N, C-alpha and C positions, 0 to 999 in steps of 0.2 A: 727239551721244551720246545714250542714250535713259537714261529715270531708272534703271534699273537698273544700267546700268554705271558709272553716276554716283555711286550710292549705294555699290556695289562699291570705285570708286576712292578716295572719301572715306573709306571704313570702313581700307581700307588705310593711308590715310596719316596717320590718325588712330592707327591702331595703330602703325605705324611712328615718330613722334611719341613718342608714349608710351614706345618701347623706347628712343630717344636719350633721352629725358629721366630715364629710372631708370637708363639705365648712366652718364650721367653725374654722376648724384645718388649712385651706387653708388662710381664714381671717386672723387667728392671724398669722401666718407665715409672711403675705405681711405686716400686721402692724408693726410687729418686725423689719422686715430687709426693709423697706420703708426708714425710719429714716438714717438707716445706707447706704444705697444706695444712698441718696441726700446727707449727708456728702461727701461722696467718691467723687462725681460728684462734689461736691462744693469745696473740697481741691484739685481736679486735675485743676477746671479750675482757682481756686486763683495760682496753680503754672506755669500756662501758664499767666494770670494777670502779676507774676512779670516779666515774661523774657519780656514783652513789656513795662517794667520802666527801668529808670537807675539806676543799683545797688548801693545800699549808699544812695540814694536820698532824701527817705522818712524814717519816723520812725513811721508810723501808719499801720493798717490792710487797706488795702482801699477796703475791702468789707464792712467793717463796716462804712465807710464814703459814701457808693455807693451812689448815687443819683438815682432815678426812672425817666426818661423820658418820657415826655406826648404822646400820642397817635401820634400827628401832629410830635414832632419832630423824634420819632421812624421810622415814614414813610419817612423822609428824609434821612434816612439813611440805609433806604430798608429793615429794621427789622419790619415781621408782628406779631409781640407783644411784649409784657413787654420788654422795654431793659432798661438797667443800663450804669451809667459811674461811673466807679471805681475809686475812688480820693486819689490821693496820698498827703500826707503831710509831713511838717519837721514844728516842733515846732507849730504844728496848722495851718499853712499856705498851702494853695494847691499849689502845686508844680508839681503834674502831672495829667494826667486825660486817663484814658484807656475805650475807647468806644466800644462797642457790635455794629458790622457793618454786613453789607449784601452785597456780590457782585453776584445779581440775576441773571445774564445772564452769567454765566461759561457753559463751555460744556455740562456738566453733569449738569448743574442745581444750584440752590444756594448754593453759597459758605460762608461759616460765619466766620467773622474776631475777632481778638481782636485787636484796633488798638491805642499804647501809643504814646501820645504827650506829648512834656514839656513846661514850662511856655514860653518857646520860642517861641512856635508854631511850634516846629522841630518835626517830627516822632521819637520815643523814640524807638520803635519796633512793629512789626505787626507780629501776628502767625494765622495761619488758624486754626479755631477749629474744623469746620467738612465741608466735600467737597465731590463730588461724581465723580471727574474728573476720566478721563482714565488711568488706570495705568500703569505705564511707560512712561507716553507722559505729561499728563497735571496735574501728582499729584509731580512735581515737586517743586509745591508751599510749599509743607510740609517739615516743617524745619528739620523732621527725614530724609529727602533723598537729599535735597540741600539748599544750602545757599543763592539761590534766594532770597527769602523771606529777607533778611539782607539789601539787596540793597535798602530797604527804610529807613533806618536807617539814621536819622540826614538830611532828605530831609525836605523841606518846600513848600511853595507855592509863593517862591518869584519869580520862572518862571513856571504860569499857562500852559504855551505850551510844556514843558517839560514833562507835566506829561502824556504819552504816550509812547507805546513798541517805540523801534527804527525802525521798521518797518515804522511808521505812523509819525516819523518825532520827535520821545520823547527820553529820554535819558534811558528809562528800557530796559534789556536786554530780551530774550523772545527764546524759544527753535523753533529751525526750525520746522514749519509743525505743531507748537502749539501756536498760536496768540490769538485764543479765552480765554484762561484761564489767562493769564496775562493780556489781555487788560483790562477784568473784575476785577480783584484786582485791578490794577493800578486805573481803575476809582473809584471804592469804597473808596481807601485809599484816593484820593483825594478829594473826597467828605466828607468824615470824617474830613479832614484837614479845607473844607471849611465851614463844619457846626462847627468846632470848633471855627473859626474865628468870624463865627455871633454870638458865645455865650460866647466867651470869659470874658467879662466882669462878665458875671453872673456866670460863672462857678469859677472864680479865687475868688469871694466873697462867694461862697458858703460854708456853714457850716452845720452841723448835730447834 
């Protein structure tokens, strides 16, 4: 083998070695950080879960007592993947439930929600987990920018016709020029309440 071929081979082997080492390092870093990232995401979600439950009404970790919905049940909440119900308990008895729910028809696409419901079938709290609504117009559903989302607190399905925005004859306020976003959220919360009532006995008696 002449010197030129030998040098080319050695260069190729060196590059291959660097590529293997770099790939291994990247895989190692990913493995080390994945659990941390997931743990941070879970803590963030649990912090939002706590905002949708009545403070002091439970003594457990709702995530540890969470239930996994079937694909059919998740579809009723317009979720496109595995969905959980976080169960709040007091002295071992279920007293509140937080549902992962989706408003599929927001102005900017899907609006993902957490909807807390107490044992009386009333909304304990609603929070938006993610959305792509227009900044300054549709993003007032975000608790960090407006108290609008708190309008669901204490509401129930006693008056089904009221579950519309005021423009449509319902009770929920909306921002002028931005009705698509609140319509979508109102409908999603109403669906979640209806789902709760359909599975109320099963949810109330659930244990893990």
